[in-house]
C-alpha positions as CSV (number, residue, x, y, z in Angstrom):
1,M,15.4,-0.1,-18.5
2,E,14.7,1.5,-21.9
3,A,10.9,1.7,-21.6
4,P,8.6,1.7,-18.6
5,P,6.8,-1.6,-18.0
6,E,3.1,-1.8,-19.0
7,S,2.1,-4.2,-16.3
8,T,2.7,-4.3,-12.5
9,A,2.7,-8.1,-12.7
10,S,5.7,-8.2,-15.0
11,T,9.3,-9.1,-14.3
12,E,10.2,-5.7,-15.8
13,Y,8.1,-3.9,-13.1
14,A,9.8,-5.8,-10.3
15,Q,13.2,-4.8,-11.8
16,L,12.1,-1.2,-12.0
17,L,11.1,-1.2,-8.3
18,T,14.5,-2.6,-7.5
19,E,16.2,0.1,-9.5
20,M,14.1,2.9,-8.0
21,Q,14.4,1.8,-4.4
22,G,18.1,1.1,-4.7
23,A,19.0,4.6,-6.1
24,R,22.1,5.9,-4.5
25,W,20.6,9.2,-3.4
26,K,18.0,7.4,-1.4
27,R,20.6,5.9,0.8
28,Y,21.8,9.3,2.1
29,T,18.5,11.2,2.2
30,P,16.3,11.4,5.3
31,N,13.2,9.3,4.7
32,P,10.0,10.9,6.0
33,Y,7.9,8.0,4.7
34,Q,9.7,5.5,6.9
35,W,9.3,7.7,9.9
36,F,5.6,8.2,9.1
37,V,4.8,4.5,8.8
38,R,6.7,3.6,12.0
39,S,5.0,6.5,13.9
40,R,1.6,4.9,13.2
41,R,2.5,1.9,15.4
42,L,0.2,-0.2,13.3
43,G,1.0,-3.6,14.9
44,F,0.9,-6.8,12.8
45,T,0.1,-5.4,9.4
46,L,-1.2,-6.9,6.1
47,D,0.7,-5.0,3.3
48,V,-1.5,-5.3,0.2
49,G,0.5,-4.6,-2.9
50,C,3.8,-4.9,-1.0
51,G,6.0,-4.7,-4.1
52,I,9.6,-5.7,-3.3
53,G,9.1,-4.9,0.4
54,R,9.6,-1.2,1.0
55,G,6.6,-1.0,3.3
56,L,7.6,-4.2,5.1
57,S,11.0,-2.8,5.8
58,Y,9.4,0.3,7.3
59,L,7.3,-2.0,9.5
60,R,10.6,-3.8,10.5
61,G,9.1,-7.0,9.1
62,N,6.1,-6.9,11.5
63,G,3.6,-8.0,8.9
64,V,2.9,-10.0,5.8
65,G,2.9,-8.8,2.2
66,V,0.7,-9.8,-0.7
67,D,1.4,-8.9,-4.3
68,H,0.3,-10.2,-7.6
69,N,3.8,-10.0,-9.1
70,P,5.6,-13.3,-8.4
71,D,9.0,-11.7,-9.0
72,S,8.3,-9.0,-6.4
73,V,7.2,-11.6,-3.9
74,R,10.4,-13.6,-4.5
75,I,12.5,-10.5,-3.9
76,C,10.6,-9.8,-0.7
77,R,11.3,-13.3,0.5
78,E,14.9,-13.1,-0.4
79,R,15.1,-9.9,1.8
80,G,13.7,-12.0,4.7
81,F,10.1,-10.8,4.6
82,E,7.0,-12.9,4.7
83,A,5.2,-12.4,1.4
84,F,2.8,-14.3,-0.9
85,V,1.0,-14.1,-4.2
86,P,-2.7,-13.9,-3.5
87,A,-3.5,-17.6,-4.0
88,D,-0.7,-18.7,-1.7
89,F,-1.8,-16.1,0.9
90,F,-5.3,-17.4,1.0
91,A,-4.0,-20.9,1.6
92,S,-1.6,-19.7,4.3
93,Q,-2.0,-19.7,8.1
94,Y,-2.4,-15.9,8.0
95,A,-5.7,-15.9,6.0
96,R,-7.9,-15.9,9.0
97,P,-10.6,-13.4,10.0
98,G,-9.2,-10.7,12.3
99,R,-5.6,-12.0,12.1
100,F,-4.1,-8.6,11.5
101,D,-4.0,-5.3,13.5
102,A,-3.9,-3.2,10.4
103,L,-4.0,-3.1,6.6
104,M,-1.7,-0.9,4.7
105,S,-1.9,-0.3,0.9
106,A,0.7,2.2,-0.4
107,H,0.9,3.2,-4.1
108,V,-1.5,0.5,-5.2
109,I,-4.9,2.0,-5.7
110,E,-3.7,4.3,-8.5
111,H,-2.9,1.2,-10.5
112,L,-6.6,0.0,-10.2
113,T,-9.9,0.9,-11.6
114,P,-12.5,2.0,-9.0
115,D,-14.2,-1.4,-9.2
116,E,-10.9,-3.2,-8.6
117,A,-10.1,-0.9,-5.7
118,T,-13.4,-1.8,-4.1
119,E,-12.8,-5.5,-4.7
120,M,-9.4,-5.2,-3.1
121,M,-10.9,-3.7,0.1
122,T,-13.7,-6.3,0.1
123,T,-11.2,-9.1,-0.3
124,Y,-8.6,-8.2,2.4
125,L,-10.5,-6.2,5.0
126,P,-12.0,-9.3,6.7
127,F,-8.5,-10.2,7.8
128,V,-8.3,-7.1,9.9
129,R,-9.6,-7.3,13.5
130,A,-12.5,-5.1,14.7
131,G,-10.9,-1.9,16.0
132,G,-8.0,-2.4,13.6
133,R,-6.6,0.3,11.3
134,V,-6.3,0.9,7.6
135,V,-3.8,3.2,5.9
136,L,-4.1,4.0,2.2
137,I,-1.5,6.1,0.3
138,T,-1.6,7.3,-3.3
139,P,0.5,9.8,-5.2
140,Q,-0.5,13.4,-6.1
141,E,-0.3,14.9,-9.6
142,R,3.4,14.9,-10.3
143,G,3.9,11.4,-8.9
144,F,0.8,10.1,-10.7
145,A,2.3,11.2,-14.0
146,T,5.5,9.2,-13.6
147,M,4.1,5.8,-14.5
148,P,2.0,4.5,-17.4
149,T,0.5,1.9,-15.0
150,H,-1.1,4.7,-13.0
151,I,-4.6,4.7,-14.4
152,T,-6.9,6.2,-11.7
153,F,-6.0,9.5,-9.9
154,T,-7.3,8.9,-6.4
155,D,-7.2,11.9,-4.0
156,A,-7.9,12.0,-0.3
157,D,-11.6,12.4,-0.8
158,A,-11.8,9.4,-3.1
159,L,-9.8,7.3,-0.6
160,A,-12.1,8.4,2.2
161,T,-15.1,7.4,0.1
162,L,-13.5,4.0,-0.6
163,C,-13.1,3.6,3.2
164,T,-16.6,4.6,4.2
165,D,-18.2,2.5,1.4
166,A,-16.3,-0.4,3.0
167,G,-17.9,0.3,6.4
168,L,-14.8,2.0,7.9
169,L,-14.6,5.1,10.0
170,V,-12.2,7.7,8.5
171,R,-10.0,9.1,11.2
172,D,-7.5,11.3,9.3
173,R,-6.7,12.5,5.8
174,R,-3.6,14.5,4.9
175,S,-1.1,15.6,2.3
176,F,2.4,14.2,3.1
177,P,5.1,15.3,3.5
178,L,4.3,18.7,2.0
179,P,1.1,20.7,1.9
180,R,-1.4,19.9,-0.9
181,R,-0.2,22.7,-3.1
182,A,3.1,20.9,-3.7
183,G,1.4,18.0,-5.5
184,P,1.7,19.3,-9.0
185,W,5.5,19.7,-8.8
186,F,6.9,17.4,-6.0
187,T,7.0,13.8,-7.2
188,Y,6.9,12.3,-3.7
189,N,3.9,14.2,-2.3
190,E,1.2,11.8,-1.3
191,F,-2.5,11.5,-0.2
192,V,-2.8,9.6,3.1
193,V,-6.1,8.4,4.6
194,E,-6.3,6.5,7.9
195,A,-9.4,4.7,9.0
196,T,-10.5,2.1,11.5
197,V,-12.7,-1.0,11.4
198,P,-15.6,-0.2,13.8
199,A,-15.2,-1.9,17.2
200,G,-17.6,-4.7,17.7
201,R,-18.1,-5.6,14.1
202,A,-16.1,-6.6,11.1
203,A,-15.7,-4.6,7.9
204,R,-18.4,-5.3,5.2
205,R,-17.7,-8.2,2.9
């Protein structure tokens, strides 16, 4: 691909994800992110901004993906995962309050304005049960600089604020897989925040 795509909803963006995730070196390199997601034992998970299904593969398909890119959703479904564009998700059997044990959104929030990130949380949190979990992941400096569609640098503090503003209880924040000081030079260093929906009540709408 000669130039990076300007929109995450484009066919070109879905093609870029396919090229990136299919890189030969990734087939032979240990994947700490897969281990991390599986070690969370999230249960039935709503993967918001699922792309072409990387997170769903880490979950071993134990979940449902939502993405605004129809080409990405098509690729997910061709890979055997359950995935929808938003309108189809809201019309599906899965769009019920408390249907999911967890919500995961990895490498999505950096593509959104702060208001759009708040809207995303407001829209999808009601589908997570009380006591359920939320995992948010964003890139650090080097990773953020790799894509023109990254518009809002969102560190762990900002992710935690997004969670508390949505009525969640923040349980953990970390730099992964390397310490925070690696962020300016290691492309794959990430901010991770984990939170829970307070038991006995749903997240705020």
